[in-house]
N, C-alpha and C positions, 0 to 999 in steps of 0.2 A: 256724111250728110249733116250731122249735128254741128260739126265744125263750120260748115258752109253757111249756116243760118245767120250768125252775126255778121258775116261778110256781106251776105245778100242784103240784110237790113241796112248796113252802112251805105251800100251802093244805091239803094232805093232812096234813102234820105238825101244823099248827095244829088241825085237826079232831081228830086223834088225841089231842092233849094235852087238849082240851076234854072228850073222852069219858073218858079214863083218870083225870084228876085227881079228879073227883067220886067215882070208885070207890075210890081209895086214900085220899082225905082226906074225912072227914065234914064236910059243909057247914054247920058251926056258925059263929057270929060270931067267936069267938076264933081258930078255925082259918083262917077267911077273912082275918082281919086279919094273922095271922102269915104266911100265904101271900102276901098282898099286899105286906107289908113286905119279905119275902125277895126277891120278884120285882122290887120297886122298887130294892132295893140292887143286885141283879144287873144290871138295866138301866142303872143309873147308872154302874156300873163298866165295863160293856161299851160304853156309848155316850159315854164321856168323850172319846175321840179324835174321834168324830164331832162332838161339841159344840165341841171346840177348832177343828176344821176349819171348822165353820159360822161361828163367830165370826170366825175369820181371813178367811173369804170376805167377810163383811160389811165387815171392815176394809179389805180389798183394794178393794172396790167404792167405799167412801166416800172412801178416800184416793187412788183412781184409780191404784193400783199397776200394774195392767195391765188392758187392755180387749181385746175381740175385734179382731183384725187386727194387734195388736202382736207383734213378734218378741222373745221372751224366752228366757232360759236359767236353768234351775233344776236343781241337782244334775247338771250336765253334759248335760242334755237341752235342745237348742236348737230352737225351732220357733215356728210362728205360733199365736197363741191363737185357737181356734175356738169354744170354749164356756166360760163361767164358770158352773159348776153350784153347787149349794148346798154340796157337800162338796169338790169338786176343780176344778181348771182343766184343760181338755183342750187339748193342744198337738198340732200336726201338723208333723213334721219335714220336712226337705228330701227325705228318702227316702220320704215319704208314710206314715209310721208314726205312729199316734196314741199319745201319751204322756199318761197321766192322773196328775197330781201333786196330792196333798191340799193344800188351802189352809194347813194347819197348818205346812207348811214355811216359811211366812212368818215364824214366830217364831224359827226356829233357823238359817236359811241365807240367803245373799245371793241376790237376784233381779236379774238383769241384763236391762234393758229396752233393746233396740237402737233402737226406733222411737218409743216413748212417745206413741202416738196420731197420729203423722205417717205419710204415705204413703211418704215417702222415709226412707232410713237411710244411715249412713256405712259404706262397704265398705273393707276393707284387703286389698290384694293384696301378697304377699310375694315377693321375689326374693333369692336367696342367690348372691353372686358372689365370684370370686377377688379378693383385695385389690389385685392389680396391674392397674389399668385406669384409663381416663379418667373420673373420677367426674362431672365437669361434663357431659360428653357423655351419659353414661348417665342422669343425673338429668333432663336436658332431654328426651331421647327417651322416657323412661317417662312424663313429664308430658304429652307430646304424644299418646301412645297413649291414656292415660286420658281426656284432653280430647276426643279424636275418637270415643270409644266412643258408640254409639247408645243405650246404656243409661244414660248419665250424665244426671243432672238438669240442665236448662239453668240458666245463670246461677249455677252453683256452682263454687267453687274446687277445684282439684286440688293436693294437697300430696304431695311426695315427700321422705321422711325417710331419711337414711343413718345406719346404726349400724355402727361398726367392731367386729368380733369377732375373737377369736384365730384363727379358721379362715377369715376373709374379711370381706366387707361385706354387711350385711343392709339391703336397701331395702324400705321400706313405702310403697306407693302408696295414698293415701287420697282417696276421692271419694264423692259422694252419688249414689245411683241414683234414677231417676224413680219406680219402684215397688219396694216392699220385696221383693216376690216375685221380682224380677229380680236380686237381689244375687249369686246364684251364676252367673247368665249373664254379669253384668258382670265378675266375677273371672275367669271362664273366658276371656272375650274379651281382657281385658288380659294374662292369662298367656300365651295362645297368640301373640298379636301381639308381646308384649314379648320373648318368647324368640326369635322370628324376627329382630327388630331387633337384639337383643344379639349374636346369632350373626354378623350382617353387620358389626357393629362389632368383631368379633374378641375379644369378652369371654369369658373362661372362667368357667364356673359352679363354685361352691364344692363341694368334696367333703366328705361327712360324715366327721368324725373317727372312727377305729375303733382298737381295741386287739386285738392278736393274743395270744391266751391259750395258754400252753404247757401241757405235761402236768402241771406242778405247780401250775397256777393262777396263774402270774405272767405278765404281759404284757411 
């Protein structure tokens, strides 16, 4: 019933226009031509964005930019493609929120496709550690944890990358999951077990840098 309300309003407004226009405008050929030209111009201006989105949707389908089941990111919205409609693509985020993005964003923004038609995708789990630690031992243990995860895709490699930062060392554990929908479960599993192992190794976690601001605005 709630869905029928806007449709009913649209039909009532259309009927009202059909009744009122002949009363205000004499139905002669010149008047009808002028009215039709004005209406066509108004529709062309109003529907130009829809036309752009429709053409972009055709381009996305023909170029296979994204397809149902892909995990993509557009304008900061990251989710699984559920529907490719004529005007927009429908995403469902990890928080079960539907995001509707017009296809026309294809012309002006970057689209990140994490799976590109595959069931699996690459996950990156981050660890931020104090710089004073045994890097070889940490790298080995993190790789073992990711390899032993039940969510990891079989016969795929695990890579651990270490990046030195002014505040400490940033580790990135990279591995493929069996199912794209399990990506967050995999990262949670690696994070929890990784933190437990790092504590047993006596490794300190990095502290976020901060600045203490005084009354005059100087830190």
